[in-house]
C-alpha positions in Angstrom: 39.9 37.3 -1.6 38.9 35.0 -4.5 35.4 33.8 -3.6 34.5 32.0 -6.8 32.9 28.6 -6.3 35.2 25.6 -6.7 33.4 24.6 -9.8 35.1 27.4 -11.6 38.4 25.6 -11.2 37.4 22.0 -11.9 38.6 20.3 -15.1 36.1 18.6 -17.5 36.8 15.2 -15.9 35.6 16.3 -12.5 32.6 18.2 -13.8 31.5 15.3 -15.9 32.0 12.8 -13.1 29.9 14.9 -10.8 27.1 15.5 -13.3 27.0 11.8 -14.2 27.0 10.6 -10.6 24.3 13.0 -9.6 22.1 11.8 -12.5 22.6 8.2 -11.3 21.5 9.3 -7.8 18.3 10.7 -9.2 17.5 7.4 -10.8 18.0 5.5 -7.5 21.8 4.9 -7.2 22.9 5.3 -3.7 25.4 8.1 -2.7 29.0 6.9 -2.6 29.3 5.1 0.8 31.7 6.4 3.3 30.6 4.3 6.2 33.2 2.5 8.3 31.5 -0.8 7.7 31.3 -0.4 4.0 34.9 0.6 3.6 36.3 -2.2 5.8 34.0 -4.8 4.0 35.3 -3.6 0.6 38.9 -3.9 1.7 38.4 -7.4 3.0 36.5 -8.5 -0.1 39.1 -7.1 -2.5 42.0 -8.7 -0.6 40.4 -11.9 0.6 41.9 -11.2 4.0 40.3 -10.5 7.4 42.9 -9.6 10.0 44.3 -6.1 10.3 46.6 -7.1 13.2 45.5 -4.4 15.5 42.8 -1.7 15.6 45.0 1.3 16.3 43.8 2.8 13.0 40.2 2.9 14.0 40.1 6.1 16.2 41.7 8.2 13.4 39.6 6.6 10.7 36.4 7.3 12.7 37.4 10.9 13.4 38.1 11.4 9.7 34.9 9.8 8.4 32.8 11.9 10.9 34.3 15.1 9.6 34.0 14.1 6.0 30.2 13.4 6.4 29.4 16.4 8.6 31.8 19.2 7.5 33.4 18.6 4.2 30.5 19.4 1.8 31.9 16.9 -0.6 30.8 16.7 -4.2 30.6 13.2 -5.8 34.2 13.2 -6.9 35.2 14.2 -3.4 33.3 11.2 -2.0 34.8 9.0 -4.6 38.4 10.2 -3.8 37.8 9.7 0.0 36.4 6.2 -0.5 39.2 5.2 -2.9 42.1 6.4 -0.7 40.6 4.9 2.4 40.1 1.5 0.9 43.6 1.6 -0.5 45.0 2.1 2.9 42.8 -0.5 4.5 43.9 -3.0 1.8 47.6 -2.2 2.5 47.1 -2.8 6.2 45.5 -6.2 5.5 48.3 -7.2 3.1 51.0 -5.9 5.5 49.6 -7.9 8.4 49.6 -11.0 6.3 53.3 -10.5 5.6 54.0 -9.8 9.3 52.2 -13.0 10.3 54.0 -15.1 7.7 57.4 -13.5 8.3 57.7 -12.3 11.9 61.4 -11.7 11.3 60.5 -8.5 9.4 59.7 -6.7 12.7 62.9 -7.9 14.3 65.0 -5.8 12.1 66.1 -2.3 13.1 66.1 1.2 11.6 69.5 2.7 12.5 70.0 6.4 12.9 67.7 7.6 10.1 68.4 11.1 8.7 65.1 12.9 9.0 64.5 16.1 7.2 62.0 18.3 9.0 60.8 21.8 8.2 57.8 23.9 7.0 56.1 22.9 3.8 57.8 24.6 0.8 61.0 25.2 2.7 63.2 23.0 0.6 62.6 19.7 2.3 61.8 17.9 -1.0 64.9 19.3 -2.7 67.1 18.2 0.1 65.7 14.7 0.3 65.8 14.1 -3.4 69.4 15.3 -3.6 70.4 12.9 -0.8 68.4 10.2 -2.5 71.0 10.2 -5.4 73.5 8.7 -2.9 73.3 4.9 -3.5 74.7 4.2 0.0 71.4 5.5 1.5 67.8 4.3 1.1 64.7 6.4 0.7 60.9 5.9 0.2 59.8 5.7 -3.4 56.4 7.2 -4.3 55.0 3.9 -5.4 56.1 2.2 -2.2 54.5 5.0 -0.2 51.1 4.6 -1.7 51.3 0.8 -1.9 53.9 -0.3 0.8 52.6 -3.9 1.3 53.6 -6.9 -0.8 50.6 -9.0 -1.8 50.8 -12.6 -0.8 49.5 -15.0 -3.4 50.0 -12.7 -6.3 52.8 -13.0 -8.9 56.0 -11.5 -7.6 54.1 -10.5 -4.4 52.1 -8.0 -6.5 55.1 -5.8 -7.2 54.1 -4.9 -10.8 50.4 -4.4 -9.9 51.4 -2.1 -7.0 53.7 -0.1 -9.3 51.2 0.2 -12.2 48.4 1.3 -9.9 50.4 4.2 -8.6 51.6 5.1 -12.1 48.1 5.3 -13.4 46.9 7.1 -10.3 49.5 9.8 -10.7 48.8 10.1 -14.4 45.1 10.9 -13.6 46.3 13.2 -10.8 48.2 15.3 -13.2 45.0 16.0 -15.1 42.7 16.5 -12.2 45.2 18.4 -9.9 47.3 20.1 -12.5 48.2 23.0 -10.3 49.1 20.8 -7.4 51.4 18.7 -9.5 53.1 21.9 -10.8 53.8 22.9 -7.2 54.9 19.5 -6.1 55.8 17.2 -9.0 55.5 13.5 -8.3 56.5 10.4 -10.1 56.1 6.7 -9.2 59.9 6.3 -9.0 60.9 9.5 -7.2 61.7 9.8 -3.5 58.7 11.0 -1.5 58.0 11.8 2.2 56.9 9.3 4.8 53.6 11.2 5.1 52.4 8.7 2.6 53.0 5.9 5.2 51.3 7.9 7.9 48.2 8.2 5.6 47.7 4.4 6.1 47.0 5.1 9.7 44.6 7.9 8.7 46.8 10.4 10.5 48.9 12.0 7.7 48.4 15.7 6.9 47.4 15.1 3.3 43.7 14.8 4.2 43.8 18.3 5.6 44.7 19.5 2.1 42.2 17.4 0.4 39.1 18.2 2.4 37.6 21.0 4.6 37.5 19.1 7.9 38.2 21.6 10.7 36.8 19.2 13.4 39.2 16.5 12.3 42.1 19.0 12.3 41.4 20.0 15.9 41.3 16.4 16.8 44.5 15.7 14.8 46.5 18.4 16.5 46.2 16.8 20.0 45.9 13.1 19.2 48.7 10.9 20.6 50.3 9.6 17.4 52.7 7.1 19.0 50.9 4.2 17.3 51.0 6.0 14.0 54.7 6.4 14.2 55.2 2.8 15.3 53.2 1.6 12.4 55.2 3.8 10.1 58.3 2.2 11.4 56.8 -1.3 10.7 56.0 -0.3 7.1 59.6 0.9 6.6 60.8 -2.4 7.8 58.4 -4.2 5.5 59.6 -2.1 2.5 63.2 -2.8 3.3 62.4 -6.6 3.7 60.6 -6.6 0.3 63.6 -5.0 -1.4 65.7 -7.8 0.0 63.4 -10.3 -1.7 64.8 -9.1 -5.1 61.8 -6.9 -5.9 63.7 -3.7 -6.4 67.3 -2.5 -6.9 69.1 -2.3 -3.6 68.7 1.4 -2.8 71.3 0.8 -0.1 69.6 -2.2 1.5 70.4 -2.3 5.1 71.8 1.2 4.9 70.4 4.3 6.6 67.1 5.9 5.6 66.7 9.4 4.5 63.2 10.4 5.5 61.3 13.7 5.4 58.0 15.0 6.5 56.9 18.6 7.6 54.3 17.0 9.9 57.1 15.8 12.2 57.4 19.4 13.5 54.1 18.8 15.5 55.4 15.6 17.2 59.1 15.6 17.5 58.9 13.9 20.9 56.9 11.1 19.4 59.2 10.8 16.4 62.2 10.4 18.8 60.3 7.9 21.0 60.1 5.6 17.9 63.4 6.6 16.2 65.5 7.6 19.3 68.8 7.8 17.3 67.4 9.8 14.4 69.5 12.7 13.1 67.2 15.7 12.5 67.9 18.2 9.7 65.7 21.3 10.1 65.0 23.5 7.1 64.0 27.2 7.3 62.6 29.6 4.7 60.9 33.0 4.8 57.4 32.3 6.2 55.8 34.7 3.8 56.9 32.4 1.1 56.2 29.1 2.8 52.7 30.0 4.1 51.5 31.4 0.8 52.9 28.5 -1.2 51.4 25.7 1.0 48.0 27.4 1.0 48.1 27.5 -2.8 49.3 23.9 -3.0 46.5 22.5 -0.8 43.8 24.6 -2.4 44.6 23.1 -5.8 43.6 19.7 -4.3 40.7 20.8 -2.1 38.8 22.7 -4.8 38.3 19.4 -6.8 36.4 17.8 -3.9 33.7 20.4 -3.1 31.7 22.8 -5.3 31.7 25.5 -2.7 34.4 28.2 -2.4 37.3 26.9 -0.3 40.0 29.6 -0.3 39.0 30.8 3.2 38.8 27.3 4.7 42.1 26.4 3.2 43.6 29.6 4.6 42.2 29.0 8.1 43.6 25.5 8.5 46.9 26.0 6.8 47.8 29.3 8.4 47.1 27.7 11.8 49.0 24.5 10.8 52.1 26.6 9.9 51.9 28.5 13.2 51.2 25.5 15.4 53.9 23.3 13.8 56.5 26.1 14.2 55.6 26.8 17.8 55.5 23.1 18.8 58.6 22.3 16.9 60.5 25.2 18.6 59.5 24.1 22.1 60.2 20.4 21.5 63.7 21.1 20.0 64.8 22.5 23.4 64.6 18.9 24.7 66.6 17.3 21.9 70.4 17.1 22.3 72.3 19.7 20.2 74.4 16.9 18.5 71.2 15.3 17.2 70.0 18.3 15.2 71.2 20.7 12.6 69.7 23.8 10.8 69.7 24.5 7.0 68.4 27.7 5.5 66.8 27.9 2.1 69.0 30.7 0.9 72.1 28.8 2.0 71.1 26.0 -0.4 70.5 28.4 -3.2 73.8 30.1 -2.6 76.2 27.2 -2.0 74.5 23.8 -1.8 77.8 22.0 -1.8 78.9 23.6 1.4 75.5 22.8 3.0 75.7 19.2 1.9 79.2 18.8 3.3 77.9 20.1 6.6 74.8 17.8 6.6 77.0 14.7 5.7 79.5 15.5 8.4 76.6 15.8 10.9 75.3 12.4 9.7 78.7 10.8 9.9 78.8 10.1 6.2 81.6 10.8 3.7 80.6 13.4 1.1 82.4 11.8 -1.9 83.1 13.3 -5.3 80.7 10.7 -6.8 77.9 11.9 -4.5 78.6 15.5 -5.3 78.4 14.7 -9.0 75.2 12.8 -8.7 73.6 15.7 -6.8 74.9 18.3 -9.4 73.3 16.1 -12.1 70.0 15.9 -10.3 69.9 19.7 -10.0 70.8 20.2 -13.7 68.1 17.7 -14.7 65.6 19.4 -12.5 66.4 22.8 -14.0 66.4 21.5 -17.5 62.9 19.9 -17.1 61.7 22.9 -15.1 60.4 20.6 -12.4 60.4 23.1 -9.6 59.2 26.3 -11.2 55.9 27.7 -12.5 54.0 27.6 -9.2 52.3 31.0 -8.9 50.4 32.1 -5.8 49.2 35.3 -4.0 48.3 35.7 -0.3 45.6 38.1 -1.3 43.7 35.3 -3.1 43.2 33.8 0.3 42.2 37.0 2.1 45.4 37.6 3.9 48.7 39.5 3.4 52.4 39.4 4.0 51.9 41.7 7.0 49.4 39.2 8.6 51.7 36.2 8.0 54.7 38.2 9.4 52.6 39.1 12.5 51.8 35.5 13.2 55.1 34.0 12.3 57.6 36.6 13.5 58.5 34.4 16.5 60.1 31.8 14.2 61.8 34.3 12.0 63.5 35.9 14.9 64.3 32.6 16.6 66.1 31.2 13.6 67.2 34.4 12.0 65.3 33.8 8.8 65.8 36.4 6.2 63.1 38.0 4.0 63.4 36.7 0.4 64.0 39.4 -2.2 65.1 42.0 0.3 
């Protein structure tokens, strides 16, 4: 296993930030504050708003902050990242509540029969969503809207340009700091992205598990009742759809069905369907040896920037377990979902004949698969191949102190249940 300290993998920006901040600490500057009071006060001061609407976000926030302080061994850049992302979510909750108070009709709208793509990380969920997002009859979450979902009352154009530019600049810096992560999962402000970004604003999205070594929070996260998290996610989707109707963005199929995706849903399918009872679920499958190795590598590329300690083993422990837990829970919960509400798609099927798969998915969703949609998808694939957007991610299970045999031992139940083939055999 690779046991090098994380400092061996940090770019100059992170090393310089840490060195400079530690020097300031020596001369009396306080450590970057991750206290609940400081974070909430900062969000209120930066927005000029006081009311969050409800306090459902507090238990997840408190669990997260406790683990960050007691387990994560954060370097200064890690503390900065945790503070920045937390304040951003708190600000969005304040702005969102201001919109809900001023426009209660937002929450009266419905979300009809969303198509929700669910499957292990690295199993083709992104490809499937981004292909379906080329269909102008459907709507999807854009990356910039996921990070900054709330219009900003009192700002020009409700803050649309500021929200967009913030995310663009954030992603540009991210490509420098987390270069390997962005190779594995390319992101752009305008591209479709998963609704995990919206769950992050309730401090209950899986991304923090990849950013920081927080095993105590992970154990809490697994068993926490996420009903309010899902309800708030639905509220944010309604808010985004409403803001599009105010002329802020092209239609993206306004009033049409959403195409959502999030691997985290495997843990909480019952909760997902409690909030979106008529959802149509598309389950993706891929060789676990590939998905487990790939997700561990992806998350490590982020985690190693936030601590100076080696973090291959901690990344392995959480993400091997996450893959196993989500597969087990998803399998059990699927037994209680009507067969007509779910469909399975295998990774190699998409590689072999994506048109046939898409015809089947569209028939399942009750949507015509038109020549125009087929052409748009073909163009997206051609552009992706031309720009090499989804290649170049290299990883090895051995770097994390595990092996294909160990992954197979732990994940054989899902391979057998869904007849998942070994890739390359």
